[in-house]
ZAKOL-194703 format. One record per residue (C-alpha): residue number from 0; residue in three letters; x, y, z. Coordinates in steps of 0.2 Angstrom, whole numbers, plus 5000, padded with zeros to 4 digits. Example, Ala and Ser with C-alpha at 12.3 -4.5 7.8 and 13.67 -1.06 7.14 Angstrom:
pt nr=0; rest=ala; c1=5062; c2=4978; c3=5039
pt nr=1; rest=ser; c1=5068; c2=4995; c3=5036
END
This chain:
pt nr=0; rest=met; c1=5597; c2=5851; c3=4815
pt nr=1; rest=lys; c1=5602; c2=5841; c3=4800
pt nr=2; rest=asn; c1=5591; c2=5827; c3=4792
pt nr=3; rest=ser; c1=5597; c2=5810; c3=4787
pt nr=4; rest=gly; c1=5605; c2=5810; c3=4770
pt nr=5; rest=asn; c1=5601; c2=5792; c3=4765
pt nr=6; rest=ile; c1=5593; c2=5793; c3=4748
pt nr=7; rest=thr; c1=5586; c2=5780; c3=4737
pt nr=8; rest=ile; c1=5583; c2=5782; c3=4718
pt nr=9; rest=ile; c1=5571; c2=5770; c3=4709
pt nr=10; rest=gly; c1=5576; c2=5770; c3=4691
pt nr=11; rest=gly; c1=5592; c2=5774; c3=4681
pt nr=12; rest=gly; c1=5585; c2=5786; c3=4668
pt nr=13; rest=leu; c1=5591; c2=5803; c3=4665
pt nr=14; rest=ala; c1=5582; c2=5812; c3=4680
pt nr=15; rest=gly; c1=5588; c2=5798; c3=4692
pt nr=16; rest=leu; c1=5606; c2=5797; c3=4686
pt nr=17; rest=ile; c1=5607; c2=5816; c3=4686
pt nr=18; rest=ser; c1=5600; c2=5817; c3=4703
pt nr=19; rest=ala; c1=5611; c2=5804; c3=4709
pt nr=20; rest=ile; c1=5627; c2=5812; c3=4703
pt nr=21; rest=arg; c1=5623; c2=5829; c3=4710
pt nr=22; rest=leu; c1=5618; c2=5822; c3=4727
pt nr=23; rest=ala; c1=5634; c2=5811; c3=4728
pt nr=24; rest=gln; c1=5645; c2=5825; c3=4723
pt nr=25; rest=leu; c1=5639; c2=5834; c3=4738
pt nr=26; rest=gly; c1=5644; c2=5819; c3=4750
pt nr=27; rest=leu; c1=5627; c2=5812; c3=4752
pt nr=28; rest=glu; c1=5624; c2=5793; c3=4753
pt nr=29; rest=val; c1=5614; c2=5788; c3=4737
pt nr=30; rest=val; c1=5608; c2=5771; c3=4732
pt nr=31; rest=leu; c1=5600; c2=5768; c3=4715
pt nr=32; rest=phe; c1=5590; c2=5752; c3=4709
pt nr=33; rest=glu; c1=5589; c2=5749; c3=4690
pt nr=34; rest=lys; c1=5579; c2=5734; c3=4684
pt nr=35; rest=lys; c1=5589; c2=5732; c3=4669
pt nr=36; rest=ser; c1=5608; c2=5731; c3=4665
pt nr=37; rest=phe; c1=5617; c2=5746; c3=4657
pt nr=38; rest=pro; c1=5619; c2=5749; c3=4643
pt nr=39; rest=phe; c1=5601; c2=5747; c3=4636
pt nr=40; rest=his; c1=5590; c2=5755; c3=4623
pt nr=41; rest=lys; c1=5574; c2=5765; c3=4627
pt nr=42; rest=val; c1=5560; c2=5772; c3=4616
pt nr=43; rest=cys; c1=5565; c2=5790; c3=4615
pt nr=44; rest=gly; c1=5568; c2=5803; c3=4602
pt nr=45; rest=glu; c1=5586; c2=5806; c3=4608
pt nr=46; rest=tyr; c1=5586; c2=5824; c3=4605
pt nr=47; rest=ile; c1=5591; c2=5836; c3=4619
pt nr=48; rest=ser; c1=5589; c2=5855; c3=4619
pt nr=49; rest=asn; c1=5605; c2=5865; c3=4623
pt nr=50; rest=glu; c1=5596; c2=5872; c3=4638
pt nr=51; rest=val; c1=5604; c2=5858; c3=4648
pt nr=52; rest=leu; c1=5623; c2=5862; c3=4644
pt nr=53; rest=pro; c1=5626; c2=5874; c3=4659
pt nr=54; rest=phe; c1=5620; c2=5862; c3=4672
pt nr=55; rest=leu; c1=5629; c2=5847; c3=4665
pt nr=56; rest=glu; c1=5645; c2=5857; c3=4665
pt nr=57; rest=ser; c1=5642; c2=5862; c3=4683
pt nr=58; rest=leu; c1=5642; c2=5843; c3=4687
pt nr=59; rest=gly; c1=5658; c2=5841; c3=4677
pt nr=60; rest=ile; c1=5650; c2=5832; c3=4663
pt nr=61; rest=asp; c1=5657; c2=5836; c3=4646
pt nr=62; rest=ile; c1=5644; c2=5830; c3=4633
pt nr=63; rest=ala; c1=5657; c2=5833; c3=4619
pt nr=64; rest=glu; c1=5666; c2=5817; c3=4625
pt nr=65; rest=leu; c1=5652; c2=5807; c3=4617
pt nr=66; rest=gln; c1=5653; c2=5816; c3=4601
pt nr=67; rest=pro; c1=5635; c2=5820; c3=4599
pt nr=68; rest=ala; c1=5627; c2=5826; c3=4583
pt nr=69; rest=arg; c1=5624; c2=5845; c3=4584
pt nr=70; rest=ile; c1=5607; c2=5850; c3=4578
pt nr=71; rest=asn; c1=5601; c2=5868; c3=4574
pt nr=72; rest=gln; c1=5587; c2=5866; c3=4560
pt nr=73; rest=phe; c1=5569; c2=5860; c3=4561
pt nr=74; rest=leu; c1=5558; c2=5852; c3=4548
pt nr=75; rest=leu; c1=5539; c2=5849; c3=4549
pt nr=76; rest=thr; c1=5529; c2=5839; c3=4536
pt nr=77; rest=ser; c1=5511; c2=5835; c3=4534
pt nr=78; rest=pro; c1=5505; c2=5818; c3=4529
pt nr=79; rest=thr; c1=5505; c2=5823; c3=4510
pt nr=80; rest=gly; c1=5523; c2=5830; c3=4512
pt nr=81; rest=asn; c1=5519; c2=5848; c3=4513
pt nr=82; rest=ala; c1=5534; c2=5855; c3=4523
pt nr=83; rest=leu; c1=5540; c2=5870; c3=4533
pt nr=84; rest=ser; c1=5557; c2=5873; c3=4540
pt nr=85; rest=ala; c1=5564; c2=5884; c3=4554
pt nr=86; rest=pro; c1=5580; c2=5887; c3=4563
pt nr=87; rest=leu; c1=5581; c2=5881; c3=4581
pt nr=88; rest=asp; c1=5586; c2=5896; c3=4590
pt nr=89; rest=leu; c1=5594; c2=5888; c3=4605
pt nr=90; rest=gly; c1=5598; c2=5872; c3=4596
pt nr=91; rest=gly; c1=5602; c2=5855; c3=4603
pt nr=92; rest=phe; c1=5611; c2=5839; c3=4601
pt nr=93; rest=gly; c1=5608; c2=5820; c3=4597
pt nr=94; rest=ile; c1=5614; c2=5806; c3=4608
pt nr=95; rest=ser; c1=5607; c2=5789; c3=4610
pt nr=96; rest=arg; c1=5600; c2=5783; c3=4627
pt nr=97; rest=tyr; c1=5611; c2=5768; c3=4625
pt nr=98; rest=thr; c1=5626; c2=5778; c3=4626
pt nr=99; rest=leu; c1=5621; c2=5793; c3=4637
pt nr=100; rest=asp; c1=5613; c2=5783; c3=4651
pt nr=101; rest=asn; c1=5628; c2=5771; c3=4652
pt nr=102; rest=tyr; c1=5640; c2=5786; c3=4652
pt nr=103; rest=leu; c1=5630; c2=5794; c3=4666
pt nr=104; rest=ala; c1=5629; c2=5778; c3=4676
pt nr=105; rest=asn; c1=5648; c2=5777; c3=4676
pt nr=106; rest=lys; c1=5649; c2=5795; c3=4681
pt nr=107; rest=ala; c1=5637; c2=5791; c3=4696
pt nr=108; rest=lys; c1=5647; c2=5776; c3=4701
pt nr=109; rest=lys; c1=5663; c2=5786; c3=4701
pt nr=110; rest=ala; c1=5654; c2=5800; c3=4712
pt nr=111; rest=gly; c1=5651; c2=5786; c3=4725
pt nr=112; rest=val; c1=5633; c2=5781; c3=4720
pt nr=113; rest=lys; c1=5629; c2=5763; c3=4724
pt nr=114; rest=ile; c1=5620; c2=5756; c3=4708
pt nr=115; rest=tyr; c1=5611; c2=5739; c3=4709
pt nr=116; rest=glu; c1=5607; c2=5733; c3=4692
pt nr=117; rest=gln; c1=5594; c2=5720; c3=4687
pt nr=118; rest=thr; c1=5586; c2=5725; c3=4704
pt nr=119; rest=ala; c1=5568; c2=5731; c3=4703
pt nr=120; rest=val; c1=5558; c2=5738; c3=4717
pt nr=121; rest=gln; c1=5542; c2=5728; c3=4718
pt nr=122; rest=his; c1=5534; c2=5736; c3=4733
pt nr=123; rest=leu; c1=5537; c2=5751; c3=4745
pt nr=124; rest=gln; c1=5529; c2=5756; c3=4761
pt nr=125; rest=phe; c1=5531; c2=5772; c3=4771
pt nr=126; rest=asn; c1=5530; c2=5771; c3=4790
pt nr=127; rest=gln; c1=5536; c2=5781; c3=4804
pt nr=128; rest=asp; c1=5546; c2=5793; c3=4793
pt nr=129; rest=lys; c1=5555; c2=5778; c3=4784
pt nr=130; rest=phe; c1=5553; c2=5769; c3=4768
pt nr=131; rest=leu; c1=5554; c2=5750; c3=4767
pt nr=132; rest=leu; c1=5557; c2=5743; c3=4749
pt nr=133; rest=gln; c1=5554; c2=5726; c3=4744
pt nr=134; rest=leu; c1=5567; c2=5721; c3=4730
pt nr=135; rest=ser; c1=5565; c2=5708; c3=4716
pt nr=136; rest=asn; c1=5580; c2=5698; c3=4724
pt nr=137; rest=gly; c1=5569; c2=5695; c3=4739
pt nr=138; rest=gln; c1=5578; c2=5707; c3=4750
pt nr=139; rest=his; c1=5571; c2=5722; c3=4759
pt nr=140; rest=tyr; c1=5579; c2=5739; c3=4760
pt nr=141; rest=glu; c1=5576; c2=5754; c3=4772
pt nr=142; rest=thr; c1=5579; c2=5772; c3=4767
pt nr=143; rest=asp; c1=5574; c2=5789; c3=4773
pt nr=144; rest=leu; c1=5570; c2=5797; c3=4756
pt nr=145; rest=val; c1=5564; c2=5789; c3=4739
pt nr=146; rest=ile; c1=5566; c2=5797; c3=4722
pt nr=147; rest=gly; c1=5555; c2=5789; c3=4709
pt nr=148; rest=ser; c1=5563; c2=5791; c3=4692
pt nr=149; rest=tyr; c1=5556; c2=5775; c3=4685
pt nr=150; rest=gly; c1=5549; c2=5781; c3=4668
pt nr=151; rest=lys; c1=5532; c2=5783; c3=4661
pt nr=152; rest=arg; c1=5523; c2=5769; c3=4669
pt nr=153; rest=thr; c1=5526; c2=5754; c3=4681
pt nr=154; rest=asn; c1=5517; c2=5744; c3=4694
pt nr=155; rest=leu; c1=5523; c2=5756; c3=4707
pt nr=156; rest=asp; c1=5511; c2=5769; c3=4700
pt nr=157; rest=arg; c1=5497; c2=5756; c3=4703
pt nr=158; rest=gln; c1=5503; c2=5754; c3=4721
pt nr=159; rest=leu; c1=5503; c2=5773; c3=4724
pt nr=160; rest=asn; c1=5485; c2=5774; c3=4717
pt nr=161; rest=arg; c1=5490; c2=5787; c3=4704
pt nr=162; rest=arg; c1=5475; c2=5793; c3=4695
pt nr=163; rest=phe; c1=5482; c2=5792; c3=4677
pt nr=164; rest=phe; c1=5486; c2=5774; c3=4679
pt nr=165; rest=thr; c1=5468; c2=5769; c3=4680
pt nr=166; rest=lys; c1=5465; c2=5777; c3=4663
pt nr=167; rest=ser; c1=5469; c2=5768; c3=4647
pt nr=168; rest=ser; c1=5480; c2=5777; c3=4635
pt nr=169; rest=pro; c1=5479; c2=5774; c3=4616
pt nr=170; rest=tyr; c1=5497; c2=5778; c3=4612
pt nr=171; rest=val; c1=5511; c2=5767; c3=4606
pt nr=172; rest=gly; c1=5529; c2=5772; c3=4604
pt nr=173; rest=val; c1=5541; c2=5764; c3=4591
pt nr=174; rest=lys; c1=5560; c2=5767; c3=4589
pt nr=175; rest=tyr; c1=5574; c2=5762; c3=4577
pt nr=176; rest=his; c1=5592; c2=5766; c3=4575
pt nr=177; rest=ile; c1=5596; c2=5768; c3=4556
pt nr=178; rest=lys; c1=5609; c2=5773; c3=4544
pt nr=179; rest=tyr; c1=5602; c2=5786; c3=4531
pt nr=180; rest=asn; c1=5607; c2=5800; c3=4520
pt nr=181; rest=phe; c1=5600; c2=5815; c3=4530
pt nr=182; rest=pro; c1=5607; c2=5831; c3=4536
pt nr=183; rest=lys; c1=5616; c2=5829; c3=4553
pt nr=184; rest=asp; c1=5611; c2=5847; c3=4559
pt nr=185; rest=leu; c1=5592; c2=5844; c3=4556
pt nr=186; rest=ile; c1=5578; c2=5837; c3=4566
pt nr=187; rest=ala; c1=5562; c2=5832; c3=4556
pt nr=188; rest=leu; c1=5545; c2=5828; c3=4562
pt nr=189; rest=his; c1=5534; c2=5819; c3=4549
pt nr=190; rest=asn; c1=5515; c2=5818; c3=4552
pt nr=191; rest=phe; c1=5504; c2=5804; c3=4547
pt nr=192; rest=lys; c1=5486; c2=5798; c3=4551
pt nr=193; rest=asp; c1=5485; c2=5798; c3=4570
pt nr=194; rest=gly; c1=5503; c2=5800; c3=4573
pt nr=195; rest=tyr; c1=5520; c2=5808; c3=4569
pt nr=196; rest=ala; c1=5538; c2=5802; c3=4567
pt nr=197; rest=gly; c1=5554; c2=5811; c3=4571
pt nr=198; rest=ile; c1=5571; c2=5808; c3=4564
pt nr=199; rest=ser; c1=5588; c2=5816; c3=4569
pt nr=200; rest=ala; c1=5606; c2=5812; c3=4570
pt nr=201; rest=ile; c1=5614; c2=5804; c3=4585
pt nr=202; rest=glu; c1=5632; c2=5798; c3=4588
pt nr=203; rest=glu; c1=5643; c2=5787; c3=4576
pt nr=204; rest=asp; c1=5634; c2=5793; c3=4560
pt nr=205; rest=lys; c1=5618; c2=5785; c3=4565
pt nr=206; rest=tyr; c1=5600; c2=5792; c3=4566
pt nr=207; rest=cys; c1=5586; c2=5789; c3=4579
pt nr=208; rest=phe; c1=5570; c2=5786; c3=4570
pt nr=209; rest=cys; c1=5555; c2=5786; c3=4582
pt nr=210; rest=tyr; c1=5537; c2=5788; c3=4580
pt nr=211; rest=leu; c1=5521; c2=5789; c3=4591
pt nr=212; rest=thr; c1=5504; c2=5782; c3=4585
pt nr=213; rest=thr; c1=5489; c2=5773; c3=4591
pt nr=214; rest=arg; c1=5484; c2=5755; c3=4595
pt nr=215; rest=ala; c1=5469; c2=5758; c3=4583
pt nr=216; rest=asn; c1=5482; c2=5761; c3=4569
pt nr=217; rest=leu; c1=5491; c2=5745; c3=4574
pt nr=218; rest=lys; c1=5476; c2=5735; c3=4575
pt nr=219; rest=ala; c1=5469; c2=5741; c3=4558
pt nr=220; rest=ala; c1=5486; c2=5736; c3=4550
pt nr=221; rest=gly; c1=5488; c2=5720; c3=4559
pt nr=222; rest=ser; c1=5507; c2=5722; c3=4562
pt nr=223; rest=ile; c1=5520; c2=5736; c3=4564
pt nr=224; rest=lys; c1=5527; c2=5732; c3=4547
pt nr=225; rest=asn; c1=5510; c2=5733; c3=4539
pt nr=226; rest=met; c1=5506; c2=5749; c3=4548
pt nr=227; rest=glu; c1=5522; c2=5757; c3=4542
pt nr=228; rest=thr; c1=5519; c2=5752; c3=4524
pt nr=229; rest=gln; c1=5501; c2=5756; c3=4524
pt nr=230; rest=ile; c1=5499; c2=5771; c3=4535
pt nr=231; rest=leu; c1=5516; c2=5780; c3=4539
pt nr=232; rest=ala; c1=5522; c2=5778; c3=4521
pt nr=233; rest=gln; c1=5508; c2=5789; c3=4515
pt nr=234; rest=asn; c1=5519; c2=5803; c3=4519
pt nr=235; rest=pro; c1=5533; c2=5804; c3=4505
pt nr=236; rest=tyr; c1=5546; c2=5808; c3=4518
pt nr=237; rest=leu; c1=5543; c2=5793; c3=4528
pt nr=238; rest=lys; c1=5541; c2=5782; c3=4513
pt nr=239; rest=ala; c1=5558; c2=5787; c3=4508
pt nr=240; rest=ile; c1=5565; c2=5782; c3=4525
pt nr=241; rest=phe; c1=5557; c2=5765; c3=4524
pt nr=242; rest=lys; c1=5563; c2=5762; c3=4507
pt nr=243; rest=glu; c1=5581; c2=5769; c3=4508
pt nr=244; rest=ala; c1=5587; c2=5768; c3=4526
pt nr=245; rest=gln; c1=5597; c2=5754; c3=4533
pt nr=246; rest=phe; c1=5588; c2=5748; c3=4549
pt nr=247; rest=leu; c1=5601; c2=5743; c3=4562
pt nr=248; rest=tyr; c1=5591; c2=5731; c3=4572
pt nr=249; rest=leu; c1=5578; c2=5719; c3=4565
pt nr=250; rest=gln; c1=5565; c2=5722; c3=4579
pt nr=251; rest=pro; c1=5561; c2=5740; c3=4585
pt nr=252; rest=glu; c1=5560; c2=5745; c3=4603
pt nr=253; rest=val; c1=5541; c2=5747; c3=4607
pt nr=254; rest=ile; c1=5531; c2=5754; c3=4622
pt nr=255; rest=asn; c1=5513; c2=5754; c3=4625
pt nr=256; rest=glu; c1=5501; c2=5764; c3=4636
pt nr=257; rest=ile; c1=5511; c2=5780; c3=4635
pt nr=258; rest=ser; c1=5501; c2=5793; c3=4645
pt nr=259; rest=phe; c1=5502; c2=5812; c3=4643
pt nr=260; rest=ala; c1=5489; c2=5815; c3=4657
pt nr=261; rest=pro; c1=5493; c2=5827; c3=4671
pt nr=262; rest=lys; c1=5503; c2=5818; c3=4685
pt nr=263; rest=ser; c1=5508; c2=5824; c3=4702
pt nr=264; rest=cys; c1=5527; c2=5825; c3=4707
pt nr=265; rest=val; c1=5524; c2=5819; c3=4725
pt nr=266; rest=glu; c1=5514; c2=5803; c3=4729
pt nr=267; rest=asn; c1=5514; c2=5796; c3=4747
pt nr=268; rest=his; c1=5530; c2=5805; c3=4751
pt nr=269; rest=val; c1=5539; c2=5798; c3=4736
pt nr=270; rest=leu; c1=5547; c2=5812; c3=4726
pt nr=271; rest=leu; c1=5544; c2=5809; c3=4707
pt nr=272; rest=cys; c1=5555; c2=5816; c3=4693
pt nr=273; rest=gly; c1=5557; c2=5814; c3=4675
pt nr=274; rest=asp; c1=5543; c2=5805; c3=4665
pt nr=275; rest=ala; c1=5537; c2=5798; c3=4682
pt nr=276; rest=ala; c1=5531; c2=5816; c3=4686
pt nr=277; rest=gly; c1=5525; c2=5822; c3=4669
pt nr=278; rest=leu; c1=5528; c2=5818; c3=4651
pt nr=279; rest=ile; c1=5529; c2=5831; c3=4637
pt nr=280; rest=thr; c1=5523; c2=5825; c3=4620
pt nr=281; rest=pro; c1=5536; c2=5819; c3=4608
pt nr=282; rest=leu; c1=5530; c2=5832; c3=4595
pt nr=283; rest=cys; c1=5539; c2=5845; c3=4606
pt nr=284; rest=gly; c1=5555; c2=5836; c3=4606
pt nr=285; rest=asn; c1=5561; c2=5841; c3=4624
pt nr=286; rest=gly; c1=5557; c2=5827; c3=4636
pt nr=287; rest=met; c1=5576; c2=5823; c3=4639
pt nr=288; rest=ala; c1=5580; c2=5841; c3=4644
pt nr=289; rest=met; c1=5565; c2=5842; c3=4655
pt nr=290; rest=ala; c1=5570; c2=5826; c3=4664
pt nr=291; rest=met; c1=5587; c2=5833; c3=4668
pt nr=292; rest=his; c1=5580; c2=5849; c3=4673
pt nr=293; rest=ser; c1=5568; c2=5840; c3=4685
pt nr=294; rest=gly; c1=5582; c2=5832; c3=4693
pt nr=295; rest=lys; c1=5591; c2=5849; c3=4696
pt nr=296; rest=ile; c1=5575; c2=5856; c3=4704
pt nr=297; rest=leu; c1=5572; c2=5841; c3=4715
pt nr=298; rest=thr; c1=5590; c2=5841; c3=4721
pt nr=299; rest=asp; c1=5590; c2=5859; c3=4724
pt nr=300; rest=his; c1=5576; c2=5856; c3=4737
pt nr=301; rest=leu; c1=5583; c2=5840; c3=4744
pt nr=302; rest=ile; c1=5599; c2=5849; c3=4748
pt nr=303; rest=lys; c1=5589; c2=5861; c3=4759
pt nr=304; rest=phe; c1=5580; c2=5847; c3=4767
pt nr=305; rest=val; c1=5596; c2=5838; c3=4772
pt nr=306; rest=ala; c1=5603; c2=5854; c3=4779
pt nr=307; rest=gly; c1=5588; c2=5855; c3=4790
pt nr=308; rest=glu; c1=5580; c2=5870; c3=4782
pt nr=309; rest=tyr; c1=5565; c2=5860; c3=4777
pt nr=310; rest=ser; c1=5554; c2=5847; c3=4786
pt nr=311; rest=arg; c1=5547; c2=5833; c3=4775
pt nr=312; rest=ser; c1=5531; c2=5842; c3=4772
pt nr=313; rest=gln; c1=5540; c2=5858; c3=4767
pt nr=314; rest=leu; c1=5551; c2=5849; c3=4755
pt nr=315; rest=glu; c1=5536; c2=5841; c3=4747
pt nr=316; rest=leu; c1=5527; c2=5857; c3=4745
pt nr=317; rest=ala; c1=5542; c2=5867; c3=4739
pt nr=318; rest=tyr; c1=5546; c2=5854; c3=4726
pt nr=319; rest=thr; c1=5528; c2=5853; c3=4720
pt nr=320; rest=lys; c1=5527; c2=5872; c3=4718
pt nr=321; rest=ser; c1=5544; c2=5873; c3=4709
pt nr=322; rest=trp; c1=5540; c2=5859; c3=4697
pt nr=323; rest=glu; c1=5523; c2=5866; c3=4693
pt nr=324; rest=gln; c1=5531; c2=5883; c3=4690
pt nr=325; rest=ser; c1=5544; c2=5876; c3=4678
pt nr=326; rest=phe; c1=5534; c2=5863; c3=4669
pt nr=327; rest=ala; c1=5515; c2=5864; c3=4670
pt nr=328; rest=thr; c1=5513; c2=5877; c3=4656
pt nr=329; rest=arg; c1=5525; c2=5867; c3=4645
pt nr=330; rest=leu; c1=5516; c2=5851; c3=4647
pt nr=331; rest=trp; c1=5499; c2=5859; c3=4644
pt nr=332; rest=val; c1=5505; c2=5868; c3=4628
pt nr=333; rest=gly; c1=5513; c2=5851; c3=4623
pt nr=334; rest=arg; c1=5496; c2=5842; c3=4625
pt nr=335; rest=met; c1=5487; c2=5856; c3=4615
pt nr=336; rest=val; c1=5500; c2=5855; c3=4601
pt nr=337; rest=gln; c1=5498; c2=5836; c3=4600
pt nr=338; rest=ser; c1=5479; c2=5838; c3=4598
pt nr=339; rest=met; c1=5482; c2=5849; c3=4583
pt nr=340; rest=phe; c1=5493; c2=5836; c3=4574
pt nr=341; rest=gly; c1=5490; c2=5818; c3=4567
pt nr=342; rest=arg; c1=5473; c2=5823; c3=4559
pt nr=343; rest=pro; c1=5477; c2=5825; c3=4540
pt nr=344; rest=met; c1=5466; c2=5839; c3=4536
pt nr=345; rest=leu; c1=5470; c2=5850; c3=4551
pt nr=346; rest=thr; c1=5489; c2=5846; c3=4550
pt nr=347; rest=glu; c1=5489; c2=5851; c3=4531
pt nr=348; rest=leu; c1=5481; c2=5868; c3=4536
pt nr=349; rest=leu; c1=5492; c2=5871; c3=4551
pt nr=350; rest=val; c1=5508; c2=5867; c3=4541
pt nr=351; rest=ser; c1=5502; c2=5879; c3=4527
pt nr=352; rest=thr; c1=5498; c2=5892; c3=4539
pt nr=353; rest=phe; c1=5514; c2=5892; c3=4549
pt nr=354; rest=lys; c1=5524; c2=5892; c3=4533
pt nr=355; rest=his; c1=5519; c2=5910; c3=4532
pt nr=356; rest=leu; c1=5520; c2=5914; c3=4551
pt nr=357; rest=pro; c1=5538; c2=5910; c3=4556
pt nr=358; rest=ala; c1=5535; c2=5920; c3=4572
pt nr=359; rest=gly; c1=5521; c2=5908; c3=4577
pt nr=360; rest=val; c1=5533; c2=5893; c3=4575
pt nr=361; rest=arg; c1=5546; c2=5901; c3=4586
pt nr=362; rest=leu; c1=5533; c2=5905; c3=4599
pt nr=363; rest=leu; c1=5527; c2=5887; c3=4600
pt nr=364; rest=met; c1=5545; c2=5882; c3=4602
pt nr=365; rest=gln; c1=5548; c2=5894; c3=4616
pt nr=366; rest=gln; c1=5533; c2=5888; c3=4625
pt nr=367; rest=thr; c1=5539; c2=5870; c3=4625
pt nr=368; rest=his; c1=5557; c2=5873; c3=4628
pt nr=369; rest=gly; c1=5566; c2=5881; c3=4643
pt nr=370; rest=arg; c1=5580; c2=5893; c3=4645
pt nr=371; rest=pro; c1=5598; c2=5887; c3=4650
pt nr=372; rest=phe; c1=5598; c2=5882; c3=4668
END
């Protein structure tokens, strides 16, 4: 016996849009609520590992249409400018969320997904095998299945009593788009005291410049601009960026309370994917690929549920097991890697050591990246 195929997705990020496209292509009824209007910017490193390409191609998505930057080299620097470089064996590409998310949203609409923009889900309730959603426009919506793809942190996490939400996080993320004289095939990670910054090419000869730091750094400096001048610019590579780059918007995109704590991928029967299910540290540069991969894993199991092969409880257990097998180790390694960087003396030692251990650099990359799927 088949289960109902009425599926609602909360959030129009990568995991949500990828899930929506795949499910709609299979003929399922999919509704997606997004609190903003496409296109819009997000705090994100905007680098994607090539591991996603086979899956995107299976959905009829040709990423070359967006003319992304192709990236195959890696540079890591310490706060004093000590540097190591290495090839990216699998490689990746750079594309802005502004462009990519809007492109995928249009693909989803063409596939039959009903997307309601500027519509937030303010509350949800599960009762008698149905979800009742309360929307920001005052309306209510009933659905059989809910996918939570709403990003790193929202009030829905509070409603679901998620453990990580009650714990304060010290991290602040900042992102700019810039014009800069920098190799298009290179992604660089520059460390500074209590943080690190990444720069890599995206479309249209632009670069994404994004960094993660702490509220303590921001508080000590008094403002983002002062923090960049007083703390980030101690790294000569970052000093050059602030001195020579053309910043394409006056104010950066900023996000607070970024949590890298372990999360669950199912809460009160809501199936979570992307950053809502778990966030890898930006130092590993693989969050966008993981979001897409989580959408594939979730839809693999949803297809079986709709076909009647799973009960709801079996769906939740199977998805949780697959998610943990695919990502738990990568997230743990990411947290361990992050704990080693941002401390000036330790970072200097690690960069100096890894310069003479290229096999160690490749091993770390392999542990935080997946295989083509």
